[in-house]
N, C-alpha and C positions, 0 to 999 in steps of 0.2 A: 412888917415893912415891905412895900412893893419891890419886887425884883425885876430886873430887865435881862432878857435872854434873846438869843437869836432864834428866829423861826421862819418858816416858809409860808407865804400867804398867796392867795389868789385874789387880786384886787378887782378884776372885772371878768365877765364871761369871755372865754376864749383867749385871754391874754396870757402870755407866759408867766409862770410863777416868779416870785421875787423874794429875796431875803429881806427881813425887816427886824427891827427891835420890838420885842413883845413885852408888855408890862403884865406881870403875874402878881395878883394880890395875895396877901396872906389868906390861908384857908378859913372860911367861915364855918358855921355849924354844919356838920355832916359832909364837909369837903376835905380834900387832900391835895397837896402839891407833890407831884411825882417828878423825880429826875429821870428823864427819858434816856435809856441806854441804846435802844434800837427800835426802828419802826419800819414795817414793810410798806412798799409802794403798791397800793391796791387800786383796782380800776375804779372803785367808788370815789377815790380822791380825784381822779380825772373827770368823773361825772360832775363833781362839785366845781372844778375849775371851768368846765364848759357850761355851767349854769343849768345842768340837767336835773338837779335835785331841788334846789330852791334858788331864789335870786337874792338871798340875804348876804350879799358881798359887803365887805371883804371876809374871806374864809381863812382860818388857820387850818391848814390841811394836815393829814396824817391821823391814823386811828388804830393801826395794827401794831401795838407797841408793848414793850416790857420795860420795866425800870425799877427804881428804888423809891419808896415813899420817903419824902423828906420831912414833911410836917403834916399834921392833921388839925382840924378844927374841933370845936366843942362837940361833945356827944358822940364822937367816933370811937367805936369799940371793936370794929371788925378788922382794922389794920392799925399798925403803929409805925412810927419812924424807923427806917431800916429794913422794913419788910420788902422782899423781892416779889414783884407783882406783874401780872399780865393785865392790861387794861381792857375792859369790855364796854360795849355801847348799849348794854341792856341791864342797867342796875334795877333789880326788881323792887317793887314797892312793899310787898308783903301784906297789902291791905285790899287790893282789888278782888273782884270775884274770881279771877283765875288763880290768884295766890291763895285765896281762902279755900278753894277747892283742891288744893294740893298740886296745882299745875303752874308753878311760878315761871316756867319757861315760856308761858303764853301771857305773861304780865301785860296788862293794858295801860299801866301808868309808870313805865320805866322813867328814871329821872337822871338829870345831869346837875352839874354845879349851878348854884343860883347866881353866883357872881360871874361877871364877864371878863375875860382877858381883853387887852386893848393894844392899839398902836401907841407910840410915844405921844402923838397929838391928841390922844383920848378917844379916837375912833374905836368903837367896840367891835370885836371880832366874833364871827360865828365859827365855833370849833367843829370840824368835820365829825359827824356822828357824836357830837357832844364830847369829843376828846381833844383834838388838835395837838397831835404828837410829833409833827415835823418841827420840833422845837427842843431846846435843851431842857426845858421844864414845862409842865403843863398843870392846869388846875382842873380837877374832876370831882364828881361826887365820890365819896369814899366807897360806896357800893359798886363803883366801876373798877375797883381794885381787887384782884383775886390773887392771894398769895400762892406761890408754887415753889417747888424745890429749886434753889438757886444753882444747883449743879447744871441746869440746862442753860446754855448760852442765850443771852437776850435776843440775838438775831433769829434764833430758832423758836424760843418760847413765844415771842411776840406774834408769830404767824397765827397762833390760835385766836388772836384777838378779832379776826374777821374771816378772810377768805378760806383758809385751810379748815377752820372750824365749821364754816358753812358747808364745805364739801364732805368732810368726815361725818358731820351730823346728818346730812341729807341721806347718807347710806345707813348709818348706825341708828340714829334716832327716828327720823321721819320714815325712811324706807323699811326700817326694821329688818335689814338683810340678815339672814340666818345661815347656819352651816349647811353647805350643799346647794345653796341657791345659785341661780344664774342671774347675772346682772349685766346690763348694758348702760354705759355712760356716754351721752352725746355731748361733745364739747370738752376738750381736754386742756383748757387753760388751768390756772391755779385752783379754781374751785372744783372743776371736773376731775382733775388729777387727784385732788384730795378725796373726792368721792370714790375713785378707784382704790386708793389706799384704805379708805374706810371699809369698803366691801371686802377687801382682802383680810383686814383685821377681823371682820365679823365671820370669816370662814366661808365666803362664797367659793363655789367650785369652779365657776367659769365667769370671767369678767371681760366683757367686750368693750373696748374703747373705740369711739368714733370721732373723727376730726378731719379737717381739711389739710392739716399740716403733718407731714411725716415726722418732723422733729418733736411735735407734741405727742404723737403716738408712741415714739420711742421713749419719751419721758413717762408716759402712762405704763408702758411695759416694765420700766425700771421700778415702778411703784406697785406692780401687782397685776396688771392686765394680762390675761392669758391669750387674748386674740385682739386684733385691731382691724378697723375698716377705714380706709381713706375715702371720704365721701365727696372729694372735690369734683369728680366727674360723674357722680351718681345723682339721679333724681330721687324724690322722696320714696317712691315705691321700691327702688333698687336698694336704698339703705335699709328699709324694712325687710326686704328679702334677704339681704346679707345677714342681718341679725337673726332672722328666723332660721336661715341655713345653719348658722353656728350653734343653734339651740335645738337641733333635731326637728326643725320645722314648726315648733310650737310657740316660740317667742320666749322672752326672758321673764323671770319671776318679778324682777324689779328693773324698771328703766328710769334713769335719772337724766333729765334735761337740764344741762348746765349752761345752755345758751339763752333760752328764753325768747324764742321767735315762733310764730305760728307753724312754720314748716318743720322745725325741730320738735315741737310739741306733738304734731301729728305723727311724726316718725316714732316718737316715744309711745304714743297711744296705740298705734297699730303693730308695734314690734314687741308688745308684752304678751305674755300667755293669758289665756282666759282666767279671769279673777286675779290677774297680776296687778302690780302697783306702779303707777306713774308718779314720779316726784319731780316737781318743778322747783329748781333752785336758781337757775339763771333768771336775772331780773329783766322783765319786759319793759319797753318804753310805753308811755301812756297812750300812744296812738295805735298800738297793735291790737288786732281783733282776731278771734279764733272761730272758725266755722267747722262744726262736726255734726254729722247726722245724729239726731237725738236717739234714733233706734240703735245706733252703734254704742252709744253710752249705756243704754239699757241692756243690750244683749251681751256685752262683754263682761259685765260685773267688775269685781275688783275695787280698787281705790284710786282716786285721783287726788293727790296731795300737793300742797305747796310747802316749801321748807324755808323758813325765815330764820337766818342765823343758825341753820342746822338744828332748829328746835333745841338749842343747847341751854343748859343751866350752868353758867360759868363756874359757880362754886362747886358744882359736882363734876363737871366735865374737864375743866382745865387741869386740875391737879392729877386726875386719873390719866389723861392723855400724856402729860409730862412724865408721869411715872412709866408709862408704856414706852415712851421715847428713851428714857434712861435705861430701861431694860433691853433696848435694842429691838423692840417689837414694832415700833412706829418710826420710820426713817424721815423725820421732819427736816433734817438737814439737807435732804435732796431737793427740797423746794427752794433753797437759797441759791439763786443763780449768780448774784454778785453783791458785794458789799460796797456801799457808796457813802459819800458825805451829804450833808444838807444841800450843798451846792449842786448835787447831781440829780435832783428830783425831776427837773424838766427833761433832762436827757433820758431818765428812766421811763417817763411817759412815752417818749418816742419809741423806745425799745419795746414797750408794751404793745404798741400798735403793730410793729413788725413781727411780733412773736419771737423775738430774740431771747427773751427771759421768761422764766417761770415766776420768779419773784426777785426784784431788786430790794435790798434792805438797807436803809439808812442806819449807820452805826455811829453813835456819838461818843 
C-alpha cells in the first residue's frame, strides 16, 4: 500500500526548497523502502536545486543517508527488514565489463529503483542521485543499501554515502597514499577535509592543507593536516611555491584537487613531485577548460587521475570505515557541524555558501 511521508523538494531551478507530501509505493522486485534516520546536506543537493545537474524537476533532494530497511521487494536477498544501512548512489550491476573484470567500483551500469516516488497529485519526482533521502522514507534499489554496524549513529554513518567517502577514497583508493608519503589537499570543504583524514589514515608523513578560509584550515588540522597554506592572497605560482617549500623543494607525492577549477588543477599539477600523482575529486562545471603545455605532461611523468565517489565499492568500504570509526581511528563525528530538521535544509544551503559549516545533517 502506498505510504505518504514528508519530504523536501526542489520544484524549479533556483527556487527555495519546500516541504511536500511524498507518495512512496511498495517496493517492487529488487527494491527496498528505507526509513531514513539521518541525511547530510551535500553541495550536490544544491547543484540539483540550481538546475546544475539536470532539468528533470521536481527533485526529491537528499542522498547522504543512513536508516533502517522497512520492507523489500521480490528477489531481494542482500538486505532484509530491520537492517541498518547506509545508502549509496552506485548500486553495481555485476554484469558489465568492469564488474566482470573484477573492478565493480567502476561499474558502467549502476542502477536505481524502477518505480518513481511522486507528489500527491501524481507528479513524478526525480530523486537526487537516485536516492531522495530528505524524506521520512525513501524507495531505492536494494543494491543501494549497505548494511553496517548499528553502533554508529546515523548522522555519522550517513556521511559515507557521498562527500566524506569521496574524499577518503580520493586519498586511499585513487591516490593510493602510502606510509611516509607527502600529500597536499587543495580545497578543504567537506570532501577535501575528508581527503586529509584519509591521508592521515593511510599513514602520510606530511599533509598540507590549502584553502582560502582559516576556519577550514583549522578544521583540516583537527583531522590530520600537519601544515596549512592560506591561498587567499597568493597567485598560482605562490601556492605551488608554498607546497614545494613545505616538501623540501621537490613537491608532494600526491596532490588532491578538491575544488575542480583550472587554476587549482594547475596548482596541483605543478606542486607534485616528479612521477607524483594528481587526483581530481572536485567536480568541474561543463564550461571549464584546462590549458597545459603538452611537454610538461610528458616530462613530469607520474599519474593524472580523476576520482568518482572515491573509487569506492560500498559493500567493501562502508563497513570497513565504520569499523575504523568505532575503533576511534577515523573521527567521522568531527564532520558534523550541526543537526537540523527537514525544515532547515534551505538555511543549511545558505550556511554552506558562507563556509559556516562542514556538514549540516538532517536528523529525523
